[in-house]
Residue frames relative to the residue before (quaternion, step in Angstrom):
aa qw qx qy qz dx dy dz
X 1.0000 0.0000 0.0000 0.0000 0.00 0.00 0.00
X 0.4910 -0.6666 0.4811 0.2882 3.56 -1.21 0.43
X 0.7610 0.2676 -0.1436 0.5733 3.59 1.28 -0.05
X 0.4511 -0.7057 0.4826 0.2561 3.58 -1.14 0.57
X 0.7089 -0.4427 0.3190 0.4469 3.57 -1.30 0.20
X 0.8237 0.2261 -0.1780 0.4885 3.54 -0.88 0.94
X 0.5934 0.5677 -0.3725 0.4323 3.59 1.23 -0.24
X 0.4951 -0.5994 0.5132 0.3637 3.59 -1.13 0.48
X 0.5239 -0.6571 0.4399 0.3166 3.55 -0.98 0.80
X 0.1650 -0.7824 0.5962 0.0714 3.54 -0.99 0.89
X 0.3356 -0.7277 0.5613 0.2066 3.56 -0.89 0.93
X 0.2477 -0.7040 0.6328 0.2064 3.51 -1.28 0.50
X 0.7247 -0.4433 0.2653 0.4560 3.64 -1.16 0.19
X 0.6347 0.5409 -0.3446 0.4310 3.60 1.06 -0.66
X 0.6956 0.4463 -0.2939 0.4802 3.60 0.81 -0.91
X 0.5872 0.5562 -0.3694 0.4575 3.58 1.12 -0.55
X 0.6539 0.5060 -0.3116 0.4683 3.58 0.99 -0.84
X 0.6232 0.5300 -0.3425 0.4619 3.59 0.99 -0.80
X 0.6398 0.5297 -0.3260 0.4514 3.56 0.94 -0.88
X 0.6574 0.5104 -0.3124 0.4579 3.58 0.93 -0.87
X 0.6570 0.5079 -0.3147 0.4597 3.59 0.95 -0.86
X 0.6597 0.5007 -0.3099 0.4669 3.57 0.99 -0.80
X 0.6728 0.5177 -0.3071 0.4300 3.58 0.83 -0.96
X 0.6183 0.5587 -0.3453 0.4316 3.58 1.14 -0.56
X 0.7825 0.3422 -0.1608 0.4946 3.59 1.17 -0.50
X 0.6362 0.5950 -0.3336 0.3604 3.57 1.01 -0.83
X 0.3554 -0.7018 0.5788 0.2151 3.53 -1.12 0.78
X 0.6231 -0.5649 0.3709 0.3938 3.63 -1.12 0.51
X 0.6951 0.5001 -0.3506 0.3792 3.54 -1.26 0.47
X 0.6062 -0.5425 0.4456 0.3738 3.51 -1.38 -0.15
X 0.1501 -0.8354 0.5287 0.0035 3.54 -1.02 0.87
X 0.3255 -0.6177 0.6641 0.2674 3.44 -1.47 0.30
X 0.1094 -0.8265 0.5521 0.0106 3.56 -0.80 1.04
X 0.0727 -0.7173 0.6802 0.1319 3.46 -1.43 0.23
X 0.2161 -0.7899 0.5706 0.0606 3.56 -1.16 0.69
X 0.4056 0.7037 -0.5309 0.2419 3.57 -1.08 0.70
X 0.6471 -0.4941 0.3957 0.4249 3.53 -1.29 -0.30
X 0.0919 -0.8481 0.5119 0.1010 3.58 0.98 -0.92
X 0.1966 0.7972 -0.5440 0.1730 3.58 1.01 0.76
X 0.7962 0.2606 -0.2223 0.4987 3.55 -0.80 1.04
X 0.1463 -0.8017 0.5559 0.1637 3.58 1.16 -0.63
X 0.1289 0.8345 -0.5193 0.1320 3.56 0.79 1.09
X 0.7711 -0.3838 0.2396 0.4479 3.57 -1.32 0.03
X 0.6177 0.5425 -0.3465 0.4518 3.59 1.07 -0.67
X 0.6438 0.5018 -0.3106 0.4871 3.57 0.99 -0.84
X 0.6560 0.5214 -0.3151 0.4456 3.56 0.92 -0.90
X 0.6442 0.5125 -0.3222 0.4674 3.59 1.01 -0.79
X 0.6365 0.5315 -0.3278 0.4528 3.59 0.95 -0.88
X 0.6717 0.4927 -0.2987 0.4657 3.57 0.87 -0.96
X 0.6333 0.5353 -0.3311 0.4502 3.57 1.00 -0.78
X 0.6700 0.4789 -0.2947 0.4847 3.57 0.96 -0.85
X 0.6136 0.5516 -0.3390 0.4519 3.57 1.06 -0.74
X 0.6862 0.4783 -0.2904 0.4649 3.58 0.82 -0.95
X 0.6387 0.5300 -0.3259 0.4527 3.57 1.02 -0.79
X 0.6883 0.4669 -0.2806 0.4791 3.58 0.90 -0.94
X 0.6153 0.5469 -0.3465 0.4497 3.58 1.04 -0.75
X 0.6512 0.5180 -0.3158 0.4560 3.58 0.95 -0.87
X 0.6325 0.5378 -0.3316 0.4480 3.60 1.00 -0.82
X 0.7562 0.3921 -0.1976 0.4852 3.57 1.02 -0.82
X 0.4844 -0.6819 0.4272 0.3435 3.56 1.26 0.02
X 0.4884 0.6539 -0.4233 0.3933 3.56 1.16 0.68
X 0.4750 -0.5880 0.5485 0.3574 3.52 -1.31 0.23
X 0.3409 -0.7314 0.5492 0.2174 3.59 -1.26 0.19
X 0.0559 0.8107 -0.5789 0.0663 3.55 -0.93 0.91
X 0.2083 -0.7685 0.5974 0.0958 3.51 -1.28 0.42
X 0.1696 -0.7578 0.6233 0.0921 3.55 -1.06 0.85
X 0.0543 -0.8048 0.5910 -0.0017 3.56 -0.68 1.11
X 0.3433 -0.7414 0.5447 0.1889 3.55 -1.06 0.82
X 0.1038 0.7566 -0.6437 0.0500 3.53 -1.19 0.68
X 0.4801 -0.2255 -0.8400 0.1140 1.56 -1.72 1.82
X 0.7162 -0.4081 0.3240 0.4642 3.56 -1.32 0.03
X 0.5493 -0.6449 0.4140 0.3330 3.62 -0.84 0.91
X 0.6093 0.5642 -0.3657 0.4204 3.60 1.01 -0.69
X 0.6506 0.5273 -0.3260 0.4386 3.59 0.99 -0.77
X 0.6717 0.4641 -0.2865 0.5014 3.59 1.21 -0.47
X 0.7316 0.4344 -0.2363 0.4693 3.55 0.88 -0.97
X 0.7836 0.1318 -0.0697 0.6032 3.58 1.17 -0.60
X 0.1241 -0.8514 0.5057 0.0628 3.59 0.40 1.20
X 0.5750 0.5844 -0.3793 0.4289 3.60 1.24 -0.26
X 0.6417 0.5042 -0.3157 0.4842 3.60 1.25 -0.35
X 0.3255 -0.7567 0.5379 0.1791 3.57 -0.73 1.07
X 0.1636 -0.7992 0.5759 0.0534 3.56 -0.73 1.12
X 0.0655 -0.7670 0.6366 0.0459 3.55 -0.98 0.87
X 0.3271 -0.7729 0.5222 0.1517 3.55 -0.92 0.97
X 0.4537 -0.6787 0.5135 0.2643 3.53 -1.09 0.79
X 0.7771 0.0705 -0.0494 0.6235 3.56 1.21 -0.52
X 0.5334 -0.5627 0.5024 0.3828 3.54 -1.24 0.35
X 0.6515 -0.4984 0.3809 0.4267 3.57 -1.23 0.32
X 0.6449 0.5335 -0.3293 0.4371 3.59 0.93 -0.85
X 0.6779 0.4761 -0.2920 0.4781 3.57 0.92 -0.90
X 0.6133 0.5533 -0.3472 0.4440 3.58 1.02 -0.78
X 0.6872 0.4743 -0.2839 0.4713 3.57 0.82 -1.01
X 0.6283 0.5450 -0.3299 0.4465 3.57 0.99 -0.82
X 0.7001 0.4610 -0.2732 0.4719 3.58 0.89 -0.92
X 0.6343 0.5162 -0.3381 0.4656 3.58 1.03 -0.67
X 0.6464 0.5109 -0.3218 0.4664 3.58 0.96 -0.79
X 0.6409 0.5508 -0.3207 0.4277 3.56 1.08 -0.76
X 0.5777 0.5934 -0.3811 0.4109 3.63 1.23 -0.26
X 0.5882 -0.6092 0.3589 0.3925 3.58 1.25 -0.16
X 0.3664 0.7262 -0.4970 0.3024 3.59 1.23 0.26
X 0.5294 -0.6270 0.4641 0.3334 3.57 -1.15 0.58
X 0.8009 -0.0917 0.0359 0.5906 3.60 1.09 -0.56
X 0.1624 -0.7245 0.6593 0.1186 3.50 -1.35 0.47
X 0.0949 -0.8080 0.5812 0.0166 3.58 -0.63 1.13
X 0.2335 -0.7587 0.5953 0.1243 3.56 -0.94 0.94
X 0.0861 -0.7814 0.6178 0.0191 3.56 -0.79 1.09
X 0.3989 -0.7218 0.5140 0.2360 3.56 -0.76 1.05
X 0.2531 -0.7699 0.5686 0.1409 3.56 -0.76 1.07
X 0.0165 0.7962 -0.6001 0.0750 3.55 -0.73 1.14
X 0.6568 -0.4884 0.3816 0.4296 3.56 -1.27 0.16
X 0.6196 0.5306 -0.3417 0.4666 3.59 1.17 -0.57
X 0.6358 0.5208 -0.3301 0.4642 3.57 0.99 -0.81
X 0.6169 0.5714 -0.3416 0.4199 3.58 1.04 -0.74
X 0.6839 0.4803 -0.2791 0.4730 3.60 1.20 -0.43
X 0.4953 0.6371 -0.4409 0.3930 3.60 1.25 -0.02
X 0.4680 -0.6889 0.4739 0.2859 3.58 -0.87 0.92
X 0.6308 -0.5331 0.4068 0.3902 3.54 -1.26 0.45
X 0.6540 0.5215 -0.3229 0.4428 3.59 0.96 -0.81
X 0.6750 0.4884 -0.3111 0.4572 3.58 0.86 -0.87
X 0.6443 0.5034 -0.3310 0.4710 3.59 1.00 -0.78
X 0.6555 0.5149 -0.3149 0.4540 3.57 0.95 -0.87
X 0.6353 0.5276 -0.3315 0.4561 3.60 1.01 -0.76
X 0.6263 0.5267 -0.3318 0.4694 3.56 1.03 -0.78
X 0.6600 0.5005 -0.3078 0.4682 3.59 0.93 -0.87
X 0.6397 0.5264 -0.3209 0.4590 3.57 1.02 -0.80
X 0.7506 0.4242 -0.2207 0.4560 3.57 0.86 -0.97
X 0.8073 0.3114 -0.1423 0.4807 3.59 0.88 -0.91
X 0.7378 0.3109 -0.2325 0.5523 3.60 1.24 -0.19
X 0.4663 -0.7106 0.4302 0.3042 3.59 1.26 0.19
X 0.2574 0.8053 -0.5077 0.1658 3.61 1.12 0.54
X 0.0044 -0.7850 0.6187 -0.0292 3.54 -0.79 1.13
X 0.7620 0.1317 -0.1036 0.6255 3.55 1.33 -0.22
X 0.1070 -0.7687 0.6285 0.0503 3.56 -1.00 0.90
X 0.0488 -0.7896 0.6116 -0.0012 3.57 -0.76 1.09
X 0.1305 0.7849 -0.5858 0.1542 3.56 -0.66 1.18
X 0.6316 -0.5269 0.4059 0.3984 3.56 -1.31 0.20
X 0.6756 -0.5242 0.3420 0.3896 3.56 -1.24 0.50
X 0.7347 0.4197 -0.2333 0.4792 3.59 1.05 -0.72
X 0.3746 0.7504 -0.4722 0.2712 3.60 1.25 0.20
X 0.0484 0.7712 -0.6345 0.0177 3.57 -1.15 0.66
X 0.1252 -0.8049 0.5801 0.0002 3.54 -1.00 0.90
X 0.7851 0.3909 -0.2482 0.4114 3.55 -1.19 0.54
X 0.7770 -0.3636 0.2539 0.4467 3.52 -1.38 0.11
X 0.8494 0.0161 -0.0700 0.5229 3.55 -0.88 1.08
X 0.5279 -0.6576 0.3899 0.3700 3.59 1.20 0.61
X 0.2204 0.8190 -0.4985 0.1792 3.55 1.10 0.78
X 0.6805 0.5204 -0.2883 0.4278 3.57 1.11 -0.65
X 0.0033 -0.8003 0.5968 -0.0582 3.55 0.38 1.24
X 0.7054 -0.4317 0.3247 0.4589 3.57 -1.26 0.12
X 0.6721 0.4941 -0.3053 0.4593 3.60 0.90 -0.87
X 0.6659 0.4931 -0.3101 0.4660 3.60 0.94 -0.86
X 0.6486 0.5095 -0.3237 0.4636 3.59 0.97 -0.78
X 0.6070 0.5410 -0.3554 0.4610 3.59 1.09 -0.63
X 0.6313 0.5176 -0.3262 0.4766 3.59 1.05 -0.75
X 0.6528 0.5058 -0.3073 0.4729 3.57 0.95 -0.92
X 0.6435 0.5534 -0.3179 0.4226 3.54 0.98 -0.87
X 0.6227 0.5424 -0.3438 0.4470 3.59 1.03 -0.74
X 0.6926 0.4629 -0.2667 0.4847 3.56 1.08 -0.75
X 0.7422 0.4296 -0.2235 0.4632 3.57 0.91 -0.95
X 0.5336 -0.6479 0.4033 0.3645 3.57 0.98 -0.80
X 0.6426 0.4563 -0.3806 0.4837 3.58 0.84 0.96
X 0.4106 -0.6853 0.5471 0.2498 3.55 -1.26 0.52
X 0.2174 -0.7383 0.6204 0.1510 3.55 -1.29 0.45
X 0.0250 -0.7992 0.6002 -0.0219 3.56 -0.80 1.02
X 0.2124 -0.7858 0.5659 0.1310 3.62 -0.40 1.15
X 0.1540 -0.7728 0.6077 0.0986 3.55 -1.20 0.56
X 0.5282 -0.6195 0.4800 0.3269 3.54 -1.24 0.48
X 0.4979 -0.6253 0.5053 0.3253 3.55 -1.15 0.64
X 0.5600 -0.6070 0.4436 0.3482 3.55 -1.13 0.66
X 0.2180 -0.8143 0.5239 0.1222 3.62 -0.54 1.10
X 0.1417 -0.7040 0.6785 0.1551 3.50 -1.38 0.38
X 0.7367 -0.4152 0.2721 0.4591 3.58 -1.24 0.07
X 0.7968 0.2721 -0.1323 0.5230 3.58 1.02 -0.77
X 0.8155 -0.1874 0.0818 0.5415 3.61 1.07 0.66
X 0.6479 -0.5388 0.3823 0.3791 3.52 -1.33 0.20
X 0.5410 -0.5910 0.4878 0.3466 3.55 -1.23 0.52
X 0.1285 0.7854 -0.5967 0.1026 3.58 -0.93 0.88
X 0.6171 -0.5382 0.4160 0.3957 3.55 -1.26 0.39
X 0.6111 0.5563 -0.3510 0.4404 3.59 1.06 -0.71
X 0.6498 0.5079 -0.3221 0.4649 3.59 0.96 -0.79
X 0.6210 0.5209 -0.3507 0.4691 3.59 1.03 -0.70
X 0.6536 0.5107 -0.3201 0.4578 3.61 0.90 -0.89
X 0.6534 0.5129 -0.3170 0.4578 3.58 0.96 -0.82
X 0.6370 0.5184 -0.3282 0.4667 3.58 1.00 -0.78
X 0.6441 0.5096 -0.3193 0.4727 3.59 0.99 -0.80
X 0.6501 0.5302 -0.3191 0.4409 3.58 0.92 -0.90
X 0.7120 0.4142 -0.2445 0.5116 3.58 1.16 -0.61
X 0.4797 -0.6852 0.4287 0.3415 3.59 1.26 0.00
X 0.4504 0.6928 -0.4465 0.3433 3.59 1.23 0.41
X 0.1109 -0.8568 0.5016 0.0443 3.54 0.32 1.26
X 0.6032 0.5468 -0.3736 0.4445 3.61 1.05 -0.57
X 0.6529 0.4980 -0.3135 0.4769 3.58 1.00 -0.80
X 0.6324 0.5249 -0.3303 0.4641 3.59 0.98 -0.82
X 0.6441 0.5221 -0.3163 0.4610 3.57 0.98 -0.84
X 0.6458 0.5226 -0.3168 0.4577 3.57 0.98 -0.86
X 0.6880 0.4870 -0.2811 0.4587 3.59 0.93 -0.90
X 0.7188 0.4485 -0.2449 0.4714 3.56 0.98 -0.86
X 0.3748 -0.7088 0.5062 0.3176 3.55 1.07 -0.72
X 0.7478 0.1623 -0.1247 0.6316 3.56 1.33 0.27
X 0.6076 -0.5390 0.4008 0.4238 3.64 -1.12 0.29
X 0.5042 -0.6169 0.4989 0.3410 3.56 -1.11 0.63
X 0.0546 -0.8271 0.5592 -0.0120 3.56 -0.87 0.92
X 0.2500 -0.7200 0.6298 0.1499 3.51 -1.36 0.47
X 0.0638 -0.8042 0.5906 0.0199 3.56 -0.93 0.87
X 0.3103 0.7404 -0.5526 0.2240 3.55 -0.94 0.87
X 0.6433 -0.5272 0.3805 0.4042 3.56 -1.27 0.05
X 0.4607 -0.6151 0.5506 0.3259 3.54 -1.27 0.44
X 0.1007 -0.8229 0.5591 0.0082 3.57 -0.58 1.17
X 0.6204 -0.5570 0.4070 0.3730 3.54 -1.27 0.41
X 0.1607 -0.7795 0.5984 0.0921 3.57 -0.92 0.93
X 0.6636 -0.5024 0.3593 0.4220 3.56 -1.21 -0.40
X 0.4804 -0.7108 0.3985 0.3244 3.59 1.37 0.23
X 0.3498 0.7628 -0.4942 0.2272 3.61 1.19 0.24
X 0.6279 0.5488 -0.3421 0.4330 3.57 1.01 -0.79
X 0.6524 0.5194 -0.3175 0.4514 3.56 0.98 -0.82
X 0.6569 0.5316 -0.3201 0.4282 3.58 1.00 -0.80
X 0.7298 0.3721 -0.2482 0.5170 3.62 1.14 -0.47
X 0.6574 -0.5746 0.2908 0.3914 3.57 1.24 0.37
X 0.7073 0.3871 -0.2596 0.5314 3.58 1.26 0.18
X 0.1254 -0.8288 0.5412 0.0676 3.61 0.29 1.19
X 0.1426 -0.8000 0.5804 0.0521 3.56 -1.05 0.77
X 0.3728 -0.6461 0.6084 0.2709 3.50 -1.38 0.33
X 0.2336 -0.7828 0.5650 0.1161 3.56 -0.71 1.08
X 0.2698 -0.8013 0.5218 0.1130 3.54 -0.59 1.20
X 0.3151 -0.7205 0.5857 0.1963 3.56 -0.93 0.91
X 0.0756 0.8003 -0.5875 0.0927 3.59 -0.83 0.95
X 0.5150 -0.6496 0.4659 0.3093 3.57 -1.21 0.50
X 0.6081 -0.6055 0.3872 0.3372 3.54 -1.16 0.65
X 0.6995 0.4659 -0.2815 0.4630 3.62 1.14 -0.46
X 0.4771 0.6681 -0.4398 0.3641 3.59 1.24 0.30
X 0.4513 -0.6752 0.5147 0.2748 3.57 -0.97 0.88
X 0.0688 -0.7939 0.6040 0.0150 3.56 -0.84 1.01
X 0.5271 -0.5951 0.4829 0.3672 3.59 -1.14 0.50
X 0.6697 -0.4735 0.3708 0.4357 3.55 -1.27 0.26
X 0.6369 -0.5586 0.3685 0.3828 3.56 -1.12 0.71
X 0.4152 0.6928 -0.5152 0.2868 3.52 -0.96 0.88
X 0.5380 -0.5918 0.4961 0.3379 3.52 -1.39 -0.24
X 0.0949 -0.8216 0.5617 -0.0227 3.55 -0.84 1.08
X 0.4455 -0.6016 0.5811 0.3193 3.54 -1.18 0.62
X 0.0114 0.8319 -0.5515 0.0605 3.57 -0.82 0.96
X 0.2099 -0.7223 0.6407 0.1538 3.50 -1.38 0.32
X 0.1344 -0.8266 0.5462 0.0194 3.57 -0.70 1.10
X 0.2161 -0.7636 0.5978 0.1133 3.54 -0.98 0.93
X 0.0186 0.7748 -0.6295 0.0552 3.54 -0.87 1.05
X 0.8412 -0.1122 0.0398 0.5274 3.56 -0.61 1.15
X 0.7582 -0.4061 0.2034 0.4677 3.56 0.90 0.94
X 0.6469 0.4770 -0.3226 0.4999 3.61 1.26 -0.14
X 0.2669 -0.7667 0.5647 0.1488 3.57 -1.10 0.69
X 0.0882 -0.7935 0.6021 -0.0054 3.53 -1.04 0.93
X 0.3879 -0.7174 0.5369 0.2157 3.54 -1.06 0.86
X 0.2221 0.7798 -0.5643 0.1554 3.57 -1.12 0.60
X 0.3708 -0.6873 0.5501 0.2960 3.54 -1.22 -0.42
X 0.2626 -0.7838 0.5568 0.0812 3.52 -1.17 0.76
X 0.2064 -0.7598 0.6061 0.1130 3.53 -0.98 0.91
X 0.0748 -0.7698 0.6336 0.0190 3.54 -0.94 0.99
X 0.5245 0.6307 -0.4409 0.3642 3.58 -0.59 1.07
X 0.6106 -0.5816 0.4261 0.3276 3.52 -1.35 -0.26
X 0.4146 -0.7424 0.4437 0.2831 3.62 1.29 0.22
X 0.0446 -0.8620 0.5048 0.0124 3.60 0.58 1.14
X 0.5457 0.6146 -0.4122 0.3930 3.63 1.14 -0.45
X 0.7558 0.3220 -0.1777 0.5417 3.55 1.13 -0.69
X 0.5078 -0.6745 0.4009 0.3558 3.58 1.25 0.52
X 0.2132 0.8070 -0.5206 0.1794 3.54 1.01 0.83
X 0.1995 -0.7740 0.5898 0.1151 3.54 -1.20 0.56
X 0.6730 0.4939 -0.2910 0.4673 3.57 1.19 -0.50
X 0.4252 -0.7000 0.5171 0.2487 3.55 -0.86 1.00
X 0.0037 -0.8129 0.5800 -0.0536 3.56 -0.81 1.04
X 0.2005 -0.7118 0.6562 0.1501 3.51 -1.35 0.50
X 0.0218 0.8210 -0.5632 0.0908 3.57 -0.38 1.29
X 0.1170 -0.8102 0.5739 0.0236 3.55 -0.77 1.06
X 0.1524 -0.7510 0.6371 0.0834 3.54 -0.92 1.00
X 0.2067 -0.7883 0.5723 0.0914 3.56 -0.75 1.09
X 0.4778 -0.6727 0.4888 0.2831 3.55 -0.96 0.89
X 0.8648 0.0099 -0.0181 0.5016 3.56 -1.02 0.90
X 0.4994 0.6349 -0.4177 0.4159 3.56 0.94 0.94
X 0.1260 0.7847 -0.5988 0.0990 3.56 -0.91 0.90
X 0.3548 0.7034 -0.5317 0.3110 3.56 0.23 1.33
X 0.3933 -0.6579 0.5791 0.2779 3.53 -1.27 0.42
X 0.0731 0.8198 -0.5601 0.0940 3.59 -0.36 1.23
X 0.2125 0.7926 -0.5421 0.1812 3.60 1.12 0.55
X 0.7787 0.3009 -0.2538 0.4885 3.54 -0.92 0.97
X 0.5619 0.5920 -0.3958 0.4209 3.59 1.19 -0.36
X 0.3598 -0.6904 0.5774 0.2459 3.56 -1.15 0.62
X 0.0589 -0.8182 0.5714 -0.0214 3.55 -0.67 1.13
X 0.2541 -0.7325 0.6073 0.1733 3.55 -1.30 0.39
X 0.1221 -0.8037 0.5818 0.0246 3.56 -0.72 1.13
X 0.1790 -0.7730 0.6028 0.0840 3.57 -0.64 1.17
X 0.2352 -0.7688 0.5825 0.1198 3.57 -0.87 0.99
X 0.1849 -0.8601 0.4740 0.0379 3.54 -0.35 1.31
X 0.8042 -0.0883 0.1038 0.5785 3.58 0.91 -0.86
X 0.3872 -0.7106 0.5337 0.2454 3.58 -0.99 0.78
X 0.2921 -0.7714 0.5439 0.1541 3.56 -0.78 1.04
X 0.7777 -0.1872 0.1701 0.5755 3.57 0.90 -0.91
X 0.5476 -0.5877 0.4614 0.3766 3.58 -1.23 0.29
X 0.6003 -0.5250 0.4393 0.4135 3.56 -1.25 0.24
X 0.0247 0.8085 -0.5869 0.0347 3.57 -0.99 0.77
X 0.4351 -0.6745 0.5323 0.2692 3.54 -1.26 0.47
X 0.2002 -0.7814 0.5830 0.0971 3.57 -0.91 0.97
X 0.6456 -0.5517 0.3732 0.3735 3.56 -1.26 0.48
X 0.7885 -0.1625 0.1241 0.5800 3.59 1.13 -0.53
X 0.7643 -0.3918 0.2562 0.4436 3.57 -1.31 0.06
X 0.6405 0.5423 -0.3512 0.4152 3.61 0.94 -0.79
X 0.6629 0.4926 -0.3063 0.4733 3.58 0.93 -0.86
X 0.6352 0.5225 -0.3236 0.4678 3.58 1.06 -0.77
X 0.6460 0.5254 -0.3189 0.4527 3.59 0.93 -0.90
X 0.6423 0.5195 -0.3232 0.4617 3.57 0.98 -0.85
X 0.6765 0.4866 -0.2994 0.4648 3.61 0.95 -0.86
X 0.6187 0.5286 -0.3524 0.4621 3.59 1.01 -0.72
X 0.6097 0.5484 -0.3472 0.4550 3.58 1.05 -0.72
X 0.6658 0.4838 -0.3004 0.4822 3.57 0.99 -0.83
X 0.6199 0.5432 -0.3410 0.4521 3.58 1.05 -0.73
X 0.6743 0.4881 -0.2942 0.4695 3.57 0.98 -0.83
X 0.5977 0.5367 -0.3613 0.4734 3.60 1.09 -0.62
X 0.6649 0.4893 -0.3035 0.4757 3.59 0.94 -0.89
X 0.6311 0.5344 -0.3344 0.4519 3.58 1.05 -0.70
X 0.6610 0.4896 -0.3118 0.4756 3.56 0.92 -0.87
X 0.6317 0.5327 -0.3302 0.4562 3.58 1.02 -0.77
X 0.6199 0.5558 -0.3381 0.4387 3.58 1.05 -0.78
X 0.7534 0.3899 -0.2054 0.4880 3.56 0.93 -0.92
X 0.4805 0.6945 -0.4325 0.3158 3.61 1.23 -0.21
């Protein structure tokens, strides 16, 4: 603890910052809360939020969620490369869309990692109105992951909140998790990713200027701008559906380095069927529905053009 028996509690700069971050997002009143990263907002996350809102309503509480960014692993183990299933903006947008009263983003730092479970819980109780905490059975919070579900229940009795653990959403071959989604993407298994997420995996970003190579061979593409820490499926060609300004368009998307042209830069290029508009600068969302084939090197442009023709035939057949 940061204070001794009988002493008034003293905040340090880290807990003060947490309070400020919470106050910027929290709605008035008492709340049922859940805490975590929630990368991808997959079916397991959606189930947890649904149970949270249901229990909050029974108790006459509001419902809220605290999400950490960046991922704690990237701070605690900087040698481990972290890839995100969604950007922070998309994550917050999807979490808010579940009907929660608030979503608060708390910056995870090495200093925050040293805050005790009790001090963090007290901050949540005082500044987020936490009266109920609902988390998975394997959840742990605070310095050295000391705040297990059982320990948090003990803290709650002293501070004034209940702890209710919930089971992870199971599938036939294990629980839904962000790691399983990443593994499915790495294997190009888009149907499995869709099942885990409860929706097709998608990429969102601005249309950026490319080298116009697709246009020169008769297949113009939209080049998607994306961050380097975004999880991408394995290199290859995918049937896709793209949303632009509220309209949806069918097409196929290539993810890779274009080895036929000795490319080195990773690109996401989408060709839309029967589409001819200038949409540079527009923010688009590309849903990846099915993998058609892995990326491959062709002997030259003619062989590539012939294969793209076959890819487009398969794409039209998919949507037929």
